[in-house]
NUPA-524065 format. One record per atom (N, C-alpha, C): residue in one letter; y, z, x. Coordinates in steps of 0.1 Angstrom, whole numbers, plus 2048, in hexadecimal, padded with zeros to 3 digits. Layout:
BEGIN
AYZX;...
***
This chain:
BEGIN
M8917F5734;M8907EE741;M8887E1740;N8887DB734;N8807CF732;N8887C2734;T8947C473A;T89D7B873D;T8957AF747;H8947A3743;H88D79974C;H896795758;R88F796763;R896792770;R88D78A778;L893782781;L88B77A78B;L88D781798;W88178479F;W88178C7AB;W87D7837B7;D8847837C2;D88077E7CE;D87B7897D7;I86E7897DA;I8687937E3;I86478D7F0;F8697917FB;F86678C808;F85D795810;C85378F816;C84979781D;C844790829;T844797834;T83E792840;T83179A843;V827793847;V81A79984A;V81A79C859;I81A7A985C;I81A7AE86A;I80D7AB871;D8037B386D;D7F67B1873;D7EA7B586B;N7EC7BC860;N7E17C1858;N7E17BE849;H7EA7B6845;H7EC7B2837;H7EF7BE82E;G7F37C9834;G7F67D582B;G8047D2824;D80D7CC82B;D81A7C9825;D8187C0819;L8107B681B;L80D7AD810;L8067B4804;G7FD7BD808;G7F67C57FD;G8007CD7F5;V80A7D37FB;V8147DA7F3;V81D7D17EB;C8217C67F1;C8297BC7EA;C8217B67DE;W8147B47E0;W80D7AE7D5;W80B7B87CA;R8097C47CD;R8087CE7C2;R8157CF7BB;L8207CF7C2;L82E7CF7BB;L82F7C37B3;T82C7B77B8;T82D7AB7B0;T8257AC7A3;R8197B07A4;R8107B1798;R8177BB78E;Q81C7C5792;Q8227CF789;Q82F7CA783;L8377C378A;L8437BD785;L83F7B277A;L8357AA77D;L8317A0774;L82C7A6767;A8257B1768;A81F7B875D;A82A7BE754;Q8367C075A;Q8427C5752;Q84B7BA74E;G8467AE74E;G84E7A3748;G85879D752;Q85779F75F;Q860799769;Q85A78C76E;S862785775;S85E77977D;S86077B78B;V857776794;V8577797A2;V85576D7AA;R85D76B7B5;R85A7627C0;R85776B7CC;L84A7697D0;L8457717DC;L8467687E8;W84F76B7F1;W8507637FE;W84876A809;V83F76380F;V83676A819;V833760824;D833766830;D83075D83C;D82275A83E;D819762838;D80A760839;D80476582D;A80175C823;A7FC75F816;A7ED75E816;S7E675C822;S7D8759822;S7D076481B;A7D477181D;A7CC77C818;A7CC77C808;L7D5775802;L7D57757F3;L7C976E7EE;A7C27667F6;A7B67607F2;A7AB76A7ED;W7AB7757F4;W7A17807F0;W7A878C7E9;M7B478E7ED;M7BC79A7E8;M7C07977D9;A7C478A7D6;A7C97877C9;A7C57797C6;P7B87767C4;P7B47687C1;P7BA7627B5;E7C076B7AC;E7C67667A0;E7D47627A1;A7DA7647AD;A7E87627AF;A7ED7547AC;H7E574A7AF;H7EA73C7AE;H7EB73879F;A7E5740796;A7E573C788;A7ED74677F;M7F574F785;M7FC75977D;M809753779;P80D75476C;P81A74F767;P82575876D;D83175276D;D83D759772;D83C75E781;L833757788;L83275A796;L83174E79F;Q83974E7AA;Q8387447B4;Q83574B7C1;V82B7477C9;V82874B7D6;V82D7407DF;L8377437E7;L83E7387EF;L83D73B7FE;P83C731806;P83C733815;P84A73881A;W84A742823;W856747828;W85F73C82E;A859732834;A86172883A;A869720830;D86471F824;D86B71781A;D87971E816;A87A72A819;A887731816;A89272D81F;S88F724829;S89971F832;S89B710830;Q89470A826;Q8956FC823;Q89F6F9818;S8A96F281B;S8B46F0811;S8AF6E9805;D8A66DF806;D8A26D87FA;D89A6E17F1;V8926EB7F7;V88B6F47EE;V8956FE7E8;L89E7037EF;L8A870C7EA;L8B07067DE;Q8B46F97E0;Q8BB6F37D5;Q8B46F27C8;S8A76F27C9;S89F6F17BC;S89C6FE7B6;L8A07097BC;L89C7167B7;L8A771D7AE;Q8A37247A4;Q8AC72C79C;Q8B07387A4;S8BC73D7A2;S8C17497A9;S8B97557A3;A8B575E7AC;A8AE76A7A8;A8B87767A6;Q8B577F79D;Q8BD78B79B;Q8BA7967A4;V8AF7967AB;V8AB7A17B4;V8A579B7C1;W8AA7A07CD;W8A479C7D9;W89E7A97DF;I8917A77E4;I88B7B37EB;I8877AF7F9;E88C7B6802;E8877B5810;E87C7C0812;A8707BC811;A8657C5812;A8647CB820;F8647D8822;F8637DE82F;F86D7DA839;G8797D7834;G8847D383C;G8847C6843;C87B7BD83E;C87B7AF844;C8887A8840;P8907A384A;P89D79D846;P89B78F83F;L8A378D835;L8A278082E;L8A6774837;P8A0769835;P8A575D83D;P8B475A83A;E8BB758844;E8CA756843;E8CD74A83A;A8C473F83B;A8C7733833;A8C6737824;F8BC73F821;F8BA744813;F8C674B80E;V8CA755816;V8D675D812;V8E2755811;G8E574C81B;G8F174481A;G8F173B80E;H8E673580B;H8E572C7FF;H8E97337F2;F8E373E7F0;F8E57457E3;F8F274D7E3;V8F77517EE;V9057567EE;V90F74C7EA;E90D7407F0;E9167357ED;E9157317DE;R9097317D9;R90772E7CB;R90E7387C2;T90C7457C6;T9127507BE;T92174F7BD;V92774C7C9;V93574B7C9;V93A73F7C1;A9337347C2;A9377277BB;A9367287AC;T92C7307A8;T929731799;T92F73D793;H93574679B;H93B752796;H93175B78F;T92575B795;T91A76378F;T919770797;Q911779791;Q90F786797;Q9057857A3;Q90978C7AE;Q90078D7B9;Q8F37957B6;P8E87917BC;P8DC7987B9;P8DC7A77BE;A8D37AF7B8;A8D07BC7BD;A8C87BA7CA;W8CD7BE7D5;W8C67BC7E2;W8C07C97E7;I8B37C97E8;I8AC7D67EA;I8A47D57F7;N8A67DF800;N89E7E080C;N8937EA809;L8877E5806;L87C7EE802;L8757F280F;E8767FF812;E87180581E;E86380A81E;Y85E80E82A;Y85181482B;Y850822824;L844826821;L84183281A;L84083E824;S847849821;S846855829;S849861821;A84386C825;A84587981F;A84F881827;E85687C831;E85F883839;E86B887831;D871893835;D87C89982C;D88989182C;W88B887835;W89787F835;W89687482A;V88A871825;V88986681C;V89186780F;P891873808;P89A8747FD;P8A9872800;R8AD87680B;R8BB87480F;R8BF866811;M8B685E816;M8B8850818;M8B684780C;H8AE84B803;H8AA8437F7;H8B683F7EF;G8B88327EC;G8C282E7E4;G8D082C7EA;L8D182F7F7;L8DE82D7FE;L8E281F7FF;P8EF81C7FE;P8F480E800;P8F480A80F;S8F27FD811;S8F37F881F;S8FC7EC81F;P9097ED822;P9127E2821;P90D7D782C;V90E7CA828;V90B7BF831;V9187BC838;M9177BE846;M9237BD84E;M9257AF854;S91B7A6854;S91D79985A;S91478F853;G916782857;G90E778851;G913773844;P90C76A83D;P912763831;P91376D825;A90D779826;A90E78281B;A91778E81E;K92078C828;K92979682D;K93179B820;G9317A881F;G9387AE813;G92F7B2808;W9237AD808;W9197B17FE;W9137BE802;T90A7C37F9;T9047D07FC;T8F57D07F9;K8EE7D5802;K8DF7D87FF;K8DE7E67FC;H8D27EA7F7;H8CF7F87F4;H8C27FB7FA;F8C1807801;F8B480B806;F8AC8117FA;F89F80E7FA;F8968137F0;F88A8187F7;Y8888257F6;Y87D82C7FD;Y8728307F3;P86682B7F4;P85B8317ED;P85983F7F2;G8528477EA;G8518557EE;G84885C7E4;F8468697E7;F83D8727E0;F84487C7D7;T85187C7D7;T8588867CF;T86287F7C6;P8668867BB;P86E87F7B1;P87C87A7B6;D88187F7C1;D88D87A7C6;D88C86E7D0;T8808687CF;T87E85B7D7;T87B8507CD;G8778447D3;G8748397CB;G8668397C4;G85E8437C7;G8518447C1;G84683B7C7;L83B83A7C1;L82F8327C5;L82C8277BB;L82681D7C0;L8218127B7;L8158187AF;R8168167A2;R80C81A799;R80C81278C;E80180B789;E80080377E;E80080B771;T806805766;T80680C75A;T7F980F754;D7EF807757;D7E1808752;D7D880F75C;L7DD815766;L7D481A770;L7CA82576B;L7CF82F763;L7C683975F;L7BC834755;E7C082A74D;E7B7824744;E7AC81D74B;R7AF815756;R7A580E75E;R79B818764;Q7A1823769;Q79882D76F;Q78E834765;Q793836759;Q78A83C74F;Q77F83274B;R78282574B;R77881B747;R76E818752;F77181C75F;F76981976A;F75B81F76A;D75181876C;D74381D76C;D73F82077B;R74282D77F;R74083178C;R731830790;N729835788;N71A83578B;N71582778D;A71981D785;A714810787;A71980A794;W72680D797;W72B8077A4;W72380D7B0;R72081A7B0;R7198207BB;R70B81B7BC;K7048187B0;K6F78137B1;K6F78047B6;Q7017FD7B3;Q7027EF7B8;Q7057EF7C7;H70D7F77CC;H7127F67DA;H70A8007E4;A70380A7DE;A6FC8137E7;A6EF8177DF;P6E680E7DC;P6DB8117D4;P6D181B7D9;D6D181D7E6;D6C88277ED;D6CF8347F0;L6DB8367EB;L6E18437ED;L6DA84E7E7;A6D78597EF;A6D08647EA;A6D886C7E0;P6D28737D7;P6D987B7CD;P6E48857D3;D6E088A7DF;D6E98947E5;D6F288D7F0;G6F18807F1;G6F98797FB;G7078767F7;L710874801;L71E8717FE;L71F862800;L72785C7F8;L72B84E7FA;L73984E800;I73A84880C;I747848813;I74C83A816;S759838813;S75F82B817;S76782C824;L76782182B;L76E821838;L778815839;F785818839;F78F80E83B;F799814845;C79880F851;C79F81685C;C7A480B866;Y7AA810871;Y7AD80887D;Y7A280A887;E7A5810892;E79A81289C;E79B8218A1;P79882B898;P79A83989C;P79183D8A7;A7968458B0;A78D8498BC;A7828528B7;A7848588AB;A7798618A6;A76F85A89E;L76F84D89D;L765845895;L75784789A;P7548468A7;P7478488AC;P7418568A8;Q74A8608A8;Q74686E8A4;Q74286E896;L74A86888D;L74686787F;L73986087D;L737855883;L72A84E881;L71E856886;N72085D891;N715865896;N71287188D;Q71C876886;Q71A88187D;Q71287C870;L71487086D;L70D86A861;L6FF867863;V6FB865870;V6ED862873;V6E386D86E;G6D9869866;G6D0872861;G6D487A855;T6DF877850;T6E487E843;T6E1875837;P6E287A82B;P6DF87281F;P6EC86981B;H6F6869824;H702862820;H701853823;H70A84B81C;H70B83D81E;H719839820;L71C83182B;L72982D82F;L72B81E82A;L73681C823;L73A80F81F;L74680A828;V74480082F;V74E7FB839;V7557EF834;T7627F0834;T76A7E482F;T76B7DA83A;P76E7CD836;P76E7C3840;P77B7C3849;G77A7BB854;G7857BA85D;G7847C4868;R78F7CB86B;R78F7D4876;R7867E0875;P7847E6869;P77A7F0867;P76C7EC86B;L7687E0866;L75A7DC869;L7597D9878;A7637D387E;A7627D088D;A7617DD895;A7697E8890;A7697F4897;A75B7FB896;V7557FB88A;V748801888;V73D7FA890;Q73E7EC890;Q7347E5897;Q7347E88A6;Q7407E98AB;Q7427ED8BA;Q73D7FB8BD;A73F8048B4;A73B8128B6;A72C8138B5;L72680B8AB;L71780C8A9;L7108068B4;A7167FD8BC;A70F7F68C7;A70B8008D2;N71180C8D2;N70D8168DC;N7058218D6;M70181F8C9;M6F982A8C3;M6EA8268C1;P6E182D8C6;P6D38298C5;P6CE82A8B7;V6D38348AF;V6D08368A1;V6DC834899;Q6DB82D88E;Q6E782A886;Q6E6832879;P6F2835873;P6F383B866;P6F083185B;S6EF83584F;S6EE82C844;S6FB826841;W6FC819841;W70981383F;W70780583A;S7127FF834;S7127F1831;S7207EC831;A7217DF832;A72E7D8833;A7327D3825;L73E7D5821;L7437CF815;L74A7C2817;P74B7B980D;P7527AD80E;P7617B080B;Y76A7A680E;Y7777A780A;Y7787A77FB;T7817AF7F5;T7827B07E7;T7917B07E2;D7937AD7D6;D7A17AE7D1;D7A57BC7CF;Q7B27BE7CB;Q7B77CC7CB;Q7B07D57C1;N7AC7CF7B5;N7A57D77AB;N7987DC7B1;G7917D37B8;G7847D67BE;G7857E17C8;F7907E17D0;F7937EB7DA;F7957F97D3;D79C7F97C8;D79E8057C0;D79180B7BC;E7888027B7;E77B8077B2;E77380D7BD;M7738077C9;M76C80E7D4;M77181C7D6;L77E81E7D6;L78482B7D8;L7808357CD;W77F8307C0;W77B8387B5;W76C83C7B6;A7648337BC;A7568367BC;A75183F7C7;C75983F7D2;C7548477DE;C7588567DD;D75085E7E5;D75386C7E5;D75D8707F0;L75F8677FA;L768869805;L76D85B809;N77A85A80A;N78084D80D;N78884E81A;F785846824;F78E844830;F79783882D;V7A483B82D;V7AE83082A;V7B882F835;R7C0824835;R7C9822840;R7D681C83B;G7E181D843;G7ED81683F;G7F481D833;E7FA81482B;E802819820;E7FC817812;D7F880A810;D7F3807802;D7E680F7FF;S7DD80F808;S7D0816805;S7D2825804;L7DC82B80B;L7DF839809;L7E383C7FB;V7EC8347F6;V7F08367E8;V7E48347DE;R7DC82A7E1;R7D08287D8;R7C68347D9;A7C583A7E5;A7BC8457E6;A7C28517DE;L7CF8537DE;L7D585E7D6;L7D285C7C7;W7D384F7C2;W7D184D7B4;W7C284E7B1;A7B984B7BB;A7AB84D7B9;A7A785B7B6;G7AE8657BD;G7AC8737BA;G79F8787C2;Q79A8717CB;Q78E8757D3;Q79387A7E1;P78C8837E7;P7908877F5;P79187B7FE;F79B87B806;F79D86F80F;F7A387481D;I7A186B826;I7A786D834;I7B0861837;W7BC86383B;W7C585883D;W7C785584C;H7C484984F;H7C784485D;H7D583D85D;I7DE844861;I7EC840861;I7EE83586C;Y7F782B869;Y7F9820872;Y7FF82687F;P7F882488B;P7FD829897;P80A82289C;Q81382B8A1;Q81F8268A7;Q82082A8B6;D8268228BE;D8278248CC;D82E8318D0;D8388358C8;D8408418CB;D83A84D8C5;N82E84C8BF;N8288578B7;N83085C8AC;A8388548A6;A84085889A;A83685A88F;H82A85488F;H821856884;H81C864884;H81C86B88F;H81887988E;H820882885;V82D880886;V83688887D;V83488386F;K83287686D;K83187185F;K824876859;L819877861;L80D87C85C;L80E88B858;E814893860;E8168A185E;E81F8A3851;A82989B84F;A83189C843;A829899837;F820890837;F81888C82C;F80E898829;L80889E833;L7FF8A9831;L8068B582C;D8138B7830;D81B8C282A;D81E8C081C;W8228B3818;W8248B080A;W8188B3802;M80C8AF807;M8008B07FF;M7FB8BE7FF;Q8018C7807;Q7FD8D5808;Q7EE8D580B;A7EB8CD816;A7DD8CC81A;A7D78D9820;P7CB8DC81C;P7C58E8823;P7C38E5832;E7C18F0839;E7C08EE848;E7B58E584C;S7A98E6845;S79E8DE849;S7A18CF848;L7A88CB83D;L7AC8BD83B;L7B78B9845;R7C08C2849;R7CA8BF853;R7C38BC860;Q7B98C4864;Q7B28C3871;Q7AA8B6871;F7A48B2866;F79D8A6866;F7A689A868;H7B189A861;H7BB88F862;H7C088E871;R7C389A877;R7C889A885;R7BE89488E;A7B189888C;A7A7893895;A7A5884893;W7A587F886;W7A3871883;W7AE869889;N7BA86E889;N7C686688E;N7C986989C;G7C08708A3;G7C28728B1;G7CD87C8B5;L7D28848AC;L7DC88E8AF;L7D589A8B6;Q7C989D8B3;Q7C18A88B9;Q7B48A38BE;D7B08A88C9;D7A28A48CF;D7998AF8CB;V7958AF8BE;V78C8B98B8;V7808B28B1;A7768B98AE;A76A8B38A7;A76E8B2899;L7698A7893;L76A8A5884;L7618AE87D;V7668B4872;V75D8BC869;V7538B2863;P7468B5862;P73C8AD85B;P7418A984D;A73E89D849;A74389883C;A73F8A1830;K7328A6830;K72D8AE825;K7348BB825;T7378C1830;T73E8CD831;T74D8CC82D;A7528C0831;A7608BD82F;A7658BC821;I75C8B6819;I7618B380B;I75E8C0803;T7678C9804;T7678D67FD;T7708D57F1;D76F8DF7E8;D7778E07DD;D7868E07E1;S7898E67EC;S7988E67F0;S79D8D87F3;W7958CF7F8;W7998C17FA;W79B8BA7ED;K7928BC7E4;K7928B57D7;K79E8BB7CF;N7A08C87CF;N7AB8CE7C8;N7B98C97CD;C7B98C87DA;C7C68C37E1;C7CA8B57DC;V7C08AC7DC;V7C389E7D8;V7C689E7C9;Q7BE8A57C1;Q7C18A47B3;Q7CE8AA7AF;S7D28B57B6;S7DF8BB7B3;S7EB8B17B7;A7E98AB7C3;A7F38A17C7;A7F48957BD;R7E98907B9;R7E88857AF;R7EF8897A2;Q7EC89579D;Q7F2899790;Q801899791;G80689E79C;G81589F79E;G81B89179E;L8148887A5;L81987A7A6;L819873799;L80F876790;L80F870783;L81A87377A;C82187E77D;C82D883776;C83987C77A;Q839874785;Q84586D78A;Q84585F786;T851859786;T85384B782;T84E84278E;D84783878A;D841830795;D84B82779B;L8488217A7;L8518197AF;L85680D7A8;A84D8057A1;A8517F979B;A85B7FC790;S859806788;S86280A77D;S87080E783;Q86F81578E;Q87C81A794;Q88480E79A;L87C80479F;L8837F87A4;L88A7F0799;L8837F078D;L8897E9781;L8957F077D;I8957FD77C;I8A1805778;I8AC802782;H8A980378F;H8B380179A;H8B97F3799;S8B17E9797;S8B67DB796;S8C07D978B;V8BD7E077F;V8C67DE774;V8D37E6776;T8D27F277B;T8DE7FA77D;T8E67F5788;T8E07F0793;T8E77EA79E;T8EF7DE79A;C8E87D5793;C8EF7C978E;C8FA7CC785;A8F97D677D;A9037DA773;A9107DF77B;A90D7E5787;A9187EB78E;A91F7E1797;L9197D579A;L91F7CC7A3;L92A7C479D;
***
């Protein structure tokens, strides 16, 4: 699967840069496997801290989404062999029209067109993964997209995982990281990372940490704002500190170093799984409560023990119950659960490799 291809990856940033985080990890992994990428994004500002090296990477162009509708820009571009609509964002019609016209005029092969969907452990995902989606209207009428679903089982698209991930983890100096970021942590204290939205149970967690030997590392943005708001009503504060923005490798290292990780969304959930440490997932809230089913499906896949399920339900507002204290919560059953899930995932083909295979086989069939 070392066939060189040019990939157009389209990404829209909704509100939390999570979509861009996934697209950037995918971009990095495709580049590492000898591919070329044009990343089209409507707000690339987060790359300044997420991927400060992006501007200098060979075989990569980060382009404004608006340029995909500019005829002079499109005229100057080479045709790509793969188009990716990240999380179902529709491609600009001008972009599609231009390259459809060029494909017809030059009698060249149409690109592999992939609708890369959101991650879920629900049982319908394997049935939908890989299905064709005929284009019924517009300049590409008669062409075909394919659904591509990331997932946790071998009959899905898999998860993003770098080829050198295990090697990086083995080289990581966990003790040095902990001493740098929590120098006063007691020997029996827990180091906890917090990356969340605004969970209703946050004040309860902070109150539980007061007077304990634990230290809370709070990530910037919404988590820091939520913590500051909750602490304003607390006469006594727990031991905590705010972290700066970091690149993706730095975020991974935080997860490796901590004893318990609170993560949110999609990208950090996957990274928490690879970290192999106990974690709590704050799933992205949806108005129709569809996230409740999605969370339960994930907990079922992970074969989570009941105490871990209850903590997740409380943290995500599914149940109005007290949180288990952190020290009590991190039991062998939690650790064994995460480690077992991680080991199973390591036996599966990663998402970037599956996309490479799909792009080759799809183009060959067109």
